[in-house]
C-alpha positions as CSV (number, residue, x, y, z in Angstrom):
1,M,101.1,116.9,66.1
2,S,102.4,117.0,62.8
3,V,102.5,114.4,60.2
4,S,105.6,111.8,60.3
5,E,108.1,111.4,57.4
6,E,106.5,107.8,57.0
7,D,103.1,108.9,56.2
8,I,104.3,111.6,53.7
9,A,106.4,108.8,51.9
10,H,103.4,106.8,51.9
11,A,101.1,109.5,50.5
12,L,103.5,110.4,47.8
13,D,104.0,106.8,46.8
14,L,100.0,106.4,46.4
15,F,100.2,109.3,43.9
16,S,103.5,109.1,42.3
17,D,102.0,108.0,39.1
18,L,100.6,111.3,38.5
19,G,103.9,112.9,38.3
20,D,104.7,116.5,39.0
21,L,103.5,116.4,42.8
22,S,104.3,119.1,45.5
23,T,103.6,119.5,49.2
24,R,103.2,122.3,51.7
25,R,102.8,121.7,55.3
26,M,99.8,123.3,57.0
27,M,98.3,123.5,60.4
28,G,99.8,120.0,61.3
29,G,99.0,118.2,57.9
30,L,100.2,118.6,54.6
31,C,98.5,119.8,51.3
32,I,99.4,117.6,48.4
33,Y,99.3,119.5,44.7
34,H,99.6,118.3,41.3
35,R,100.8,121.1,39.1
36,G,99.9,123.6,41.3
37,T,96.4,122.3,42.1
38,I,95.7,121.0,45.6
39,F,93.7,117.7,45.4
40,A,94.7,115.8,48.7
41,L,95.4,116.3,52.4
42,L,97.5,114.2,54.6
43,R,96.2,114.8,58.2
44,S,98.5,114.6,61.2
45,D,96.8,111.2,61.9
46,G,98.0,109.8,58.9
47,A,94.7,109.9,57.0
48,V,94.9,110.7,53.1
49,L,91.8,112.6,51.9
50,L,90.9,113.9,48.6
51,K,88.9,116.8,47.6
52,G,85.4,116.2,46.5
53,V,83.7,118.6,44.1
54,S,81.1,117.2,41.8
55,P,77.9,115.5,43.5
56,E,79.0,112.3,41.3
57,F,82.6,111.9,42.4
58,I,81.4,112.4,46.0
59,A,78.5,109.5,45.7
60,K,81.2,107.3,44.1
61,L,83.7,107.9,47.5
62,E,81.1,107.4,49.8
63,E,79.9,104.2,47.9
64,M,83.4,103.1,48.4
65,G,83.4,103.7,52.0
66,A,85.0,107.2,52.4
67,E,84.1,109.6,55.1
68,H,83.4,113.1,54.8
69,W,85.7,115.2,57.1
70,T,84.3,117.3,59.6
71,Y,85.7,118.9,62.8
72,Q,84.3,120.9,65.5
73,R,86.1,123.7,67.8
74,A,85.1,124.4,71.3
75,A,82.0,126.1,71.8
76,Q,81.2,125.9,67.8
77,K,79.3,124.3,65.4
78,P,80.8,121.3,63.5
79,S,82.4,122.6,60.5
80,A,82.6,120.3,56.8
81,M,85.6,120.4,55.0
82,P,85.4,120.0,51.0
83,Y,87.6,116.4,51.8
84,W,86.7,112.8,52.1
85,T,89.0,109.8,53.3
86,L,90.8,107.7,50.8
87,P,88.6,104.7,50.4
88,E,90.3,101.6,52.1
89,A,90.8,99.9,49.1
90,A,92.8,102.7,47.7
91,L,95.3,102.9,50.5
92,D,97.5,100.0,49.4
93,E,96.7,100.3,45.6
94,P,98.4,103.3,44.0
95,A,96.6,102.4,40.7
96,L,93.2,103.1,42.2
97,A,94.4,105.9,44.5
98,C,95.9,107.8,41.4
99,D,92.4,107.0,39.4
100,L,90.7,108.6,42.2
101,A,93.0,111.5,42.3
102,R,92.6,112.1,38.6
103,E,88.7,112.0,38.7
104,T,88.9,115.0,41.5
105,L,91.5,116.9,39.5
106,S,89.5,116.6,36.4
107,D,86.4,117.9,38.4
108,L,88.7,120.8,39.7
109,E,89.8,122.1,36.2
């Protein structure tokens, strides 16, 4: 399954105030970049995720209800990815989504 055009439009709308966005399809999902730096993913199930780097930012995301992305392949241990779901409060609030994206981008510099 791949990401829908509607989900892509929604994710890009959430982060549009950042400007200079680009995307790349990858493994059924979509990588979202700002000025060439990947900061978010769109999974094929429509979930938007932010890259978490610093312990402080990760703690903030978790306090807001974000969940750490893990997956498990058959006969293997679960793998944790460095991404957390976008908090529910930010899913319909572009200003908050952009504020969180700016924080993760700051951590990635």
